[in-house]
N, C-alpha and C positions, 0 to 999 in steps of 0.2 A: 504494500500500500504506500503510495508515494506522497499523499497529502492527507491533511486532517479530514476526517469524515464528520459531517454535521448530522447529529442525531436529535430528533425532535420527539419528545414523549408527550402525547396529548392527554390532558386530564379533564375531568368533568365531575360534577356532584355524583356521589355514589360509586366512584371508582374504587377498585380493590387496591389498597396501598401497596401490597406486595407485588402486584402486577407492575407497579411503577418502580418501586425501589429495587426489585430483583434485577431487571435489565440495567437499571441505572448503576448498580454496584458492579456489574460485569464490565460495563464500558469504563467506569472509573478505575477498575482494576487493570484494564488494558493500558490505561494511561500511565500507571505505575510501572508496568513492564516495558512499555514502548511509549515514552513520553510524547504527547502531542498527537496521539492516534485519533482521538475522538473529541469533538466539542458537543456536549450534551446540554440541551435546553428543555425546559418544561413549559408547555403552552396551553392556554385555555381560550375559549371564546371571550373576547373582551379583556383578556388578562385577569379574569375574575378569580379570586381565591375560591377553592373548591373544598368540600368536606368529603372525605373518603367514607366508605361503608362502615369503617370502624370508628369514625368520629375524628380522625386526624385531619387537620387543616393544612392544605398545600397552597403555597404562594407561588404562582407561575412566574417564569422569567419573561414571557413574551405573549403578546396577543396573536392568536392564530391568523388574524387578518393581515398581520404585518409580515408573516412568513412567506417568502416567495420561493424558497428552495430548501430541501433537506435531502441528504443522501439516504437517510433511513428515517422513516416515520414509524413510531411505535404507538399502537392503539391498545391500551390495557382493557381489561374487562371489569366486572363487578356488578353489583346490584343495579347501578345506574343505567346499564345497557338495557335492562328490562323495561324501562320507562321510555325508551326511545331517546336517541341523541341526534335528532334530525339536523341540527345546526352543525354538529361535528361531521356527520355523514355528508352533508352538502359541501362543507369545506374540503373534506377528503376527496370527494369526487372531482372537485375543481383543481386540487393540487396533486393528485396522484401521478399525473404525467411528468411532474418535475422531480419525482423521487426515484432514486436508483433501486431502493428496496422498501417494502412496506411489511411490517410484521404486526400480528395481533396476538395478544395474550388472552387465553381463556375466552370469555364471552365477548371480548373485543371483536371477535369474528363476526358478530351480528352487525356491528357498525360497518365493517368492510362489506358485508353482504348488502346492507342498505345503500351503500355508496356504489353498488354495482360491480365491485371489484372481484367478487367470487363467482360471477356468472360463468358457467362452463368450466370451472376450476375444481380441483380437489382441495379439500380443507378439513380441518378438525377443530374441536373446541373441547371444553370440559365434558367428560363422558355423560354427565347428567343432563346436558343441554344439546347433545348431538341431534336427537330426534327433532327438537324444536327448530334447530338451524336448518335441517333438511326440509322440514315442512314450510318454513318461511322463504327458503331460497331453493326452489325445486330444481334449478339447473346446476346447483352446486353438488358435487360428489362428496358427501360428508363421510369421513372414515372415523369411527369412534375408537379405533385401536391405538394408533401411534401417539406419542407425546408431542410430536410436531410434524407438520407437513409443509414442504416447499413446492410451489407450483409456479415456475417462472420467477418473477421478482416479488411474488406474494408468498408470505409464510404465515401460518397459523399454528397455534400451540394449544395444548390442553391447559388444565387449571393451574394457576398460581406458580408453583415452582418450575413447571415446564417452560415458563417464559425465560427462566435462567438458562435452561438447557438450550433453548433456541438462540438466545443472545450469545451464548458460548460458541454455538455452531457458526454464527456470523463472524465472531472474532477469529475463530479458527480459519475461516475463509479469507479474512483480511490479513491476519498476522501470523498464522501458522498454528499447528497443533500444540507445540510446546507452550506458547503463551496462553492458549485456552486452558491447558491443564494446570498451569501455574495459578491462574485465576480460580479454577475449581478447587484446588487445594487450599488457597487462601480463604475461600468461602466455606471451607470444611465440608464440602460436598462428598458424600460417600462414593460417588461415581459420576463422571461426566457421561451422561446417557446419550446414545445416538437416537435420532428421531424415530427409528423403527421400534424402540422399546414400547411395550404395551402400557397404556395408562393404568389398566387394572391388572396389576401383576399377581402372580401366584401368592406372594406374601400378603397382599391386600385381601385376596379371596380368603386366606386362612383366618382372617379376623371376622368373617361374616357368620360362620356357623354358630348357632345358638347352643347346641348341645355339646357337652364335654367329649363324648366318645368320637364325634365327627371331628372336632377340633384336634383331638389327640392323634387321629389318623392323618389329618393334614400335616401336622407337625412332624410325624414320623416319616411321611413321604418326602418332605422337604429336607429332613436331616439324613435320610438314607435313600437317595435316588438309585443307588446300586443294589438295593435289597430286592427280594421277591415281592413285587407289588402287583401281583395278579389279583383279580377280583376275589378268588378264594382265600388267598393269604391275607388280604386286607379285611375281609369279612370275618375270618377266624380271629384276627387281632381285635376286632370290634365286638366279638362274641355275638354276632348276628348271622342269620342266614344270608346267602349271597343276594337273594331277592330283597330282603329287608334292608341290607346294607346299601345296595344300589339305589333303592328308592329314597332312603333317608339322606344319603350323601348328595344325591342330585337335587333334592328339595332344599337342603340347607345351603349348598355351595353354589348351585346354579349350573353346574356342568356334571356329567357322569364321571364316576371314579377313573375310568380309563383315560378320558380326555384330560382330567386333572393331572394324572400321572405323566402323561405326555408333555403337558405344559411345564410341570415342575422339573422334569428332566431336561427339557430344552433350556429353561431359565438357568438351571444349575450349570449346564454346559456353556452357556453364553458368559456367565460370570467367570468361570474358570479360564475361558479363552481370553477374556478381557483382562483378568487380574493376575494370571500366572504364566509361566513359560512351559507348563506341562505339555508333553507331546500329545498329538491328536489321539493316538491309541490309548494313552493314559487317561485323557479326558473322557473318552468314550466309555472306558471301563468304569471309571469313578462315578459316572452319571447314569449308569444302568443300561447303556446301549449295547454292550457286548462286543460290538465290532465298530471300527471307524466307518464302515459303509452304512451301517444302520443309522449312525449319527448324521452322516452326510445326507441321507435321504430325508431325515427329519428336518434338517436345516434348510434344504432346498425346498421342501414342501411348505414350510411355515414362513421362511424368511426370504426365499428366492436366492440364496447365496450359500456356497459351501463353507464348512467350518474354517478352512485355511484362509479363504478370502475374507470371512467375517473377522478373524483375528487380525489380519493385515490392516483392516480398515478401522477397527475399534479398540485394539488393545491399548491400555494405558501405558505411557512411558514409565520406565522404572527410575 
């Protein structure tokens, strides 16, 4: 990146404060590693002070009407998007052509949709609002799975912390992977997640079951992906018949046991590939695939990429 990038974060009443401060901290962190990389401003209609959904007052730097150019426009989400932000959408529609990139965090995608920027594009938002986004913008291909989606110069992300992941991806594009990982470590993030990561991970599903026996089985699956996780073995561990176990598990968790096992093994393998230097055969064996070929088939089917290619793209630097 040869010159400073102008970043404009748009705010409005009812905005989610973390949708604003998360990306802001990422770009500020980039300036620590590579001074002068980003000039970040916060703007509102009329330069009015806004109150976030949590009651925090934000004093903008600039009136949106005075902004003629920004390399990156950031549209956060929050409860305020549910009441309509016609003035923001109208401004965005007029200024979109002047921006090199536009990103939305969480339900900020609705403002992009109202501005006509998601027509015919793929997008995502917080999993709980994906159906509504698809209903309101029928030409938009809404994908509820990934934590962020990029379609041309438009990027949308899932809820709250996913905005940090998307901002890190943009910094990586501008300044390289090492800088992005340094920022992630500074923010004490467990992992710099690629966009293809699921919003609703196996670990989150593990917190949904109401009954202890099902939660215990979920925990066992996650801690022992290399164990015998057949229906019979899991039902025996739960002290239920296979039919009772399958019915209870599916009702509590939302997916059948076999599908959950597949997801848990894939997630375990992804983390090992990202976080360790273990060989492919070792990873396959440790995650219950038996053979590297079985793991490769699972990766290609679910992610569209082979394990070695996945590691090459997503492994964290040591």
